[in-house]
N, C-alpha and C positions, 0 to 999 in steps of 0.2 A: 602197323605193329604186327610182328610175327607171333604166332602162338604155337607152342609145341605140346605134343602129347607123349608121355613116356610109354613106350611099348614094353610092357612088363614081361613079355615072353623073352625078349632079347636083352633087357637091361636088369641090373641088380641081381645077376645070377649067382652072386655069392650066398644067397639064401634061396632055398627051395619054396619057402612059405609065401604064397601070393599076397597074403594080408601084410606081411612084413615088407614086401616089395612096394605095396601101395604107400606105406609109411615112408619108406626111403625116397620114393618119387617126390612126395610132398616136401620132405626135408631138403631135397635138392632143388626145390623151386618150381616143380611142375604143378599145374592146376588141373590137369587132365591126364587120364591113363587109358590104356587099352591092353587087352590080353588076347592072344590068338586062341589058345586052348585053355579054358578054365572050367571045364565041365565037372570037376570034382568038388566044387564049392557050391553051396546053396545060394540062391538069390538073396536070402535074408542075410547071410554072412557078408556078401558083397555090398549090399546096401548099407549095412552097419559100418563096415570099413570105409566106405565112400563118405558117409556122413561124418564119422569121427575124424577123418583126415581132410575133410573139406575139399575133395576133388570131384571132378566129373568124369564120366566115361565118354570118350570120343568114338570108340569102336567096341562093339560087343558082338563077337561071332557066336553063331549058334551051330549046334551039331548038324551034320549033313542029314537031310531028310526031315528036320523039324519044320513044321508049318506046311508040309506037303500033304495034300489029301488024296 
């Protein structure tokens, strides 16, 4: 069985709101999402939206330089 993740950077561009894109992905049947650039939202906002819409994150990018010592 194939499983797909909705790339919310490229999909559902009719709305700029990342949280709304998560909702749209779930409505269209996706159970996982990913976002290339989502640095303007807090982790708490993303966790809340993920839980409310019952989706998982397949890819989470971090800003360049994060985690580098």
